N, C-alpha and C positions, 0 to 999 in steps of 0.2 A: 434624273438630275434633278425635276424640277420638286421631287420631294426631299433630296439631298440640300438643295437651295433652303426649304421651309425649313428642314429641320435647323441648319445653321442659325435660319434667323432668329426661329425660337429663343435657339440658345442662346445667342447675344441678346436678344429680349431680357429673359431671364436672370442670365448676368448683368446686365446694364442696372436690373430689376434691383437685385442683392445689395449693389453698391448705392444703389438710393435710398434703400432700405434701414444700410447701417448707418445707425446714428451711434452720436459721441460724444460725450461733456467733458472739454478738457478743462483739468484742473490743476495750478500752482500751488505747490506746498511741498512743505520739509518733512522728515523721518518720523517724528512724533503723530501728525496727520494719519500720515499711511498707515502708519503702523497701529493704531488705535481706531481709527474711522475708515478709512477708502481701501483696505486691505481686505478686513474681517467682509466689509460690506461688498464687495465688488460683485460677486458673482448673483449673490440672492438679487441685488439691485437689476444686474443683466436678465436672469431669468424672469422676474417680473416687468419688466419695461421693453425690452430688446436693446436697450441702452449701454454702451460700455463706456467705462469711466477711463481719461487718458490724462495717467500723469504727468506732469511734469515737475522736477524734484527741484525745490528753490530754497534759499534760506528767505526767510520773514520779506524782507526789504527788495530783493530781485522777483519774489513772487507775488508784492503789489504791483510791482515796472511793470510785469508781463498783463497782470489785467489793465494798468492803464492803456498800453498798447494794443489793446485791444484782441492780444493773441490766447487769453483763456476767457472763460467765462467765468471764473471763479477762484479766488485764493484762498489759500488756510494759512495762520499760522498758531503756535499756542502761545498767544500774546492779546492781553485786552486790545481793544482797537483802538483806540489814544495812545496806547504807549506802541503799538505797531507803526501809526503813522507818526511818530516822533522819530522813529528808529530807521523809516524810510527817509526823510527828510535829512536825517543826520549824516544820510549815506547819498545823497543826490539826488533823489527819487523824485519827481516833482508830482505829488500827490494833495487833494484838495481834502478840505475840512470832511469832518466825521459826516457832515450831515448829508454830502454827496454820496455817500456809500450807501449799502443795506447790507446787514449783518447778519448773521446765527450761530449760537453756540450750542452744536451737538452734544457738547461734552466737555468735561474737565479734566485736567491733570495736575500732577504734584510732583513737586522736583525735593527731592529729600537730602540733607548731607550727609555723607555717608564716610566711615573709618573701616579701616578691619576690627574684625570683628574679636581678636586677640589683645587689640589697645586698650590700657587698662582705663584710655580717656572715657568717661560716662556723657558729660554733655558739653556743651560749647554755649557759649553768650552770642549773641551777634556781632560785638565788639570786638571777640577772640578771633570769631570767624573772620572778619572783616582784616584783620590784622595776619593774621596767617595766609589769606589767599593774597594779601598787598605783600607779604613778604618780610611783614615786621616782626612777627612770629616766624622762627624758622628751626625751633627747636620743638618735641611733644614734652620736656619735661619744664618748659613757661606754662603749659596747660596743665600741670599734672600728672604727665605721661612719663615713660622713660625718657633717656637720656639720648634720644636718637633724631638724624635728621627729619623734617616736617617736606611729607614729596605729594607735591601739589597735582593731581591727575586732569588735565583739561583737555576739551576736544578741538579740535583744529575746526572742524566742521559748526558752524553757527547752529542758533536754535533758540526757539522761544524761552527754552529754559534757563540759558546760560545769560539770555539778554535780562530775567528776570532777576535772576540771582545778582546779578551785577547792580543791578539798580538796587531792589531791596537791600541786598545784605551789605557791600563794595559801595553803597551811596556812587556809583558809576566812578571809583578810584580805579586807578590800570593795577590789572592783576599782575604779581611777581612773574619776572623773565625766567624763572629757575620753576619749570613745571615738566611734568611726565605728559609728552603728547599721545594722546590718542585721536584717535579718528574721529568717533562721533560720539553723544551722551551713552549709546547703548553699550560703546565698549568699555562706558570706565567701571562699571560693577567686576567684572570681571577682573580691570588691572587692579583693585582697591583689595579684591579679595585675595589675590597673589602677594602682594605687596604690603608687609605693619606695618611701614611708615607713612602709609596711603591717607588722602583725603581727598575727596570730591561728591561730587554731583551725580544725584541717578532719578532719572525721569520715569514716572508711571510705576505701573504696579509691580513690586519688588517680589520676583521668583528665585534669589539669587543667596547661596549661602555665605560664608565669610565675612561678611558687612553687618554695621549695623547704626544706628541713628545717632546723632549728638546735634540736631537741634529738629523742632516743628518741621512740619512741612508745607511747603510754600504752596499754595494751590492758584492757578490760572486757569484761565478760559480758553477751549479752542474755539477760535472764532473764524467761521467762514466768511467771506467776503463778495461784494457784488456790484456792478452799478446798474440805477434802474429798475426796471420792472424785468424778473426774471422771463427767462423761455419757457417754453414750455417743459421743453427737457428737464431743465436746471429745476421749474417747479416740482417735477417728478421727482427730482434726488428730493429736496428740501421736505416733501412730504413724507416721501421715505423713510428720511432719517429720524423726522417725528414721531413716525408712526412705526412701522414692523421693524425698522434697521434699527431700535433702538436694544434689539435684544443678541445684536452682534459686536454693536459696539463695546471695545474690550477696555 
């Protein structure tokens, strides 16, 4: 009986120790960061440090709100910090000046404006894009294409790519209400390839047939933000991203 009790105590101690030793970093971020940075590095980072990455999927403003509430150690968005803070304030998140945050940019990302590969239009100017996406130009013949209705593909889930495009190309004017609604930026390329009249924005490395660019890519930083001095675990993540993590980032 004594042996059984001792064995039970040992197992409980071992189990408790395993719980205590299990470490994680909680991150609030969106699709681009998850796909390009965190999913590729997750296994290698855990293998090296024993630390798990717990990802909370959030749009840019809610991600910053989670950081402000203390629910996460670090937040990420594919936006410059000042644009990110401006957007968060616009959505009612109580954020401070940029000097209150520490940031690190592990990678950059490109936003590309795409049309169907069979569309005879070769390029569009910023002003033409602005008029197309705001609905003032609605037919391809107005920009040198066939006589067909323009179909703007637009994701319902917000992202840094959409925010930067709205600022740089649309000058923050309202998007046309006549859109082909897809879920995320990741779904845009397929929708354009399948629809001859379509136009939309694609984020990241292009590995998709049936579409072509009509405007130079818009580059944006992938920004990680945290408050104060990083914890020991967060510092390990930052060091990993700066060193061996670079080989995994897509």
